[in-house]
C-alpha positions in Angstrom: -60.9 5.9 3.7 -57.6 7.7 4.2 -57.4 11.6 4.4 -55.8 11.7 0.7 -58.9 9.6 -0.5 -61.4 11.9 1.3 -59.6 14.8 -0.1 -59.6 13.5 -3.6 -63.4 12.8 -3.4 -64.0 16.4 -2.3 -61.7 17.7 -4.8 -63.8 15.7 -7.6 -67.0 17.7 -6.3 -65.2 21.0 -5.9 -63.6 21.2 -9.4 -66.5 19.3 -11.1 -64.0 16.7 -12.3 -61.5 19.2 -13.6 -58.7 18.1 -11.4 -56.4 15.1 -11.7 -55.8 12.6 -8.9 -53.5 14.3 -6.3 -50.0 12.7 -5.5 -48.1 13.4 -2.4 -44.2 12.9 -2.5 -41.8 14.5 0.0 -44.5 16.5 1.5 -45.5 18.1 -1.6 -49.0 17.4 -3.3 -49.2 17.8 -7.0 -52.3 17.9 -9.4 -53.3 19.1 -12.7 -56.5 21.4 -13.1 -58.2 22.1 -16.3 -59.0 25.6 -16.2 -60.3 26.1 -19.8 -63.4 28.3 -19.8 -63.2 29.4 -16.3 -62.9 33.2 -15.4 -59.8 34.4 -13.8 -61.7 35.0 -10.7 -63.4 31.5 -10.6 -60.0 30.0 -11.4 -58.2 31.7 -8.4 -60.9 30.8 -6.1 -60.9 27.3 -7.1 -57.0 27.1 -6.9 -57.2 28.8 -3.3 -59.8 26.2 -2.0 -57.5 23.4 -3.4 -54.5 24.6 -1.6 -56.4 25.2 1.5 -57.7 21.5 1.5 -54.7 20.2 0.3 -52.7 21.6 3.3 -55.3 20.2 5.7 -54.0 16.6 4.5 -51.6 15.3 7.1 -48.1 15.1 5.9 -48.5 17.8 3.1 -46.3 20.8 3.4 -46.9 22.4 -0.1 -49.4 22.1 -2.8 -48.5 22.5 -6.3 -51.3 23.0 -9.1 -50.5 22.8 -12.8 -53.4 24.8 -14.5 -53.9 23.6 -18.1 -56.2 24.6 -20.8 -57.3 22.7 -24.0 -56.2 24.7 -27.2 -59.0 25.9 -29.4 -59.4 23.5 -32.4 -61.3 26.2 -34.3 -58.7 29.0 -34.1 -57.9 30.6 -37.3 -54.4 30.4 -38.8 -52.6 33.0 -40.8 -52.9 32.7 -44.6 -49.4 33.0 -45.7 -49.7 31.9 -49.3 -49.1 35.3 -50.8 -46.0 36.1 -48.7 -42.4 36.2 -50.1 -40.3 33.3 -48.9 -36.9 34.0 -47.5 -34.2 31.4 -47.7 -32.9 30.5 -44.2 -29.3 29.9 -45.6 -27.1 30.4 -48.6 -28.6 29.4 -52.0 -27.4 25.8 -53.3 -25.9 27.6 -56.3 -23.2 29.0 -53.9 -22.5 25.8 -52.3 -22.0 24.0 -55.9 -19.5 26.7 -56.7 -17.4 26.0 -53.6 -17.6 22.3 -54.3 -16.7 22.5 -58.0 -13.8 25.0 -57.8 -12.3 24.9 -54.3 -9.1 26.5 -55.4 -10.8 29.6 -56.5 -12.9 30.2 -53.3 -11.1 28.3 -50.6 -9.2 31.6 -49.4 -12.2 33.8 -49.9 -15.0 31.3 -48.6 -16.1 33.8 -46.0 -17.2 36.4 -48.7 -20.5 34.6 -49.4 -21.8 35.5 -45.8 -20.4 39.2 -45.7 -22.4 42.3 -46.3 -22.7 43.5 -50.0 -24.5 47.0 -50.1 -26.1 46.8 -46.6 -27.6 43.5 -47.3 -26.1 40.2 -46.6 -25.8 37.6 -49.2 
């Protein structure tokens, strides 16, 4: 059993199966750790133990841990059905006028986006 394999076995016990298989490339060990449901103190203690153990593996100069958490599937969403809808761009009626009467608006096409009475139309 190599040093990496023995560390991976200890890692599984230490994290209760929350960590991915560690990988080493160019002296950097990387792994993912699911921290969902852990207190901040417990999360930091587990990460410190992983770093300490990872640095003891020959050839490892740095340990990088990507901490992840599953999203809560029962999270409440905002009910926006009664809210006013704001168009993200100019109404299509303005675009039709531009297309139907290009001579009338060509020189002043920029006016549809200018401020009118402190509101942008």
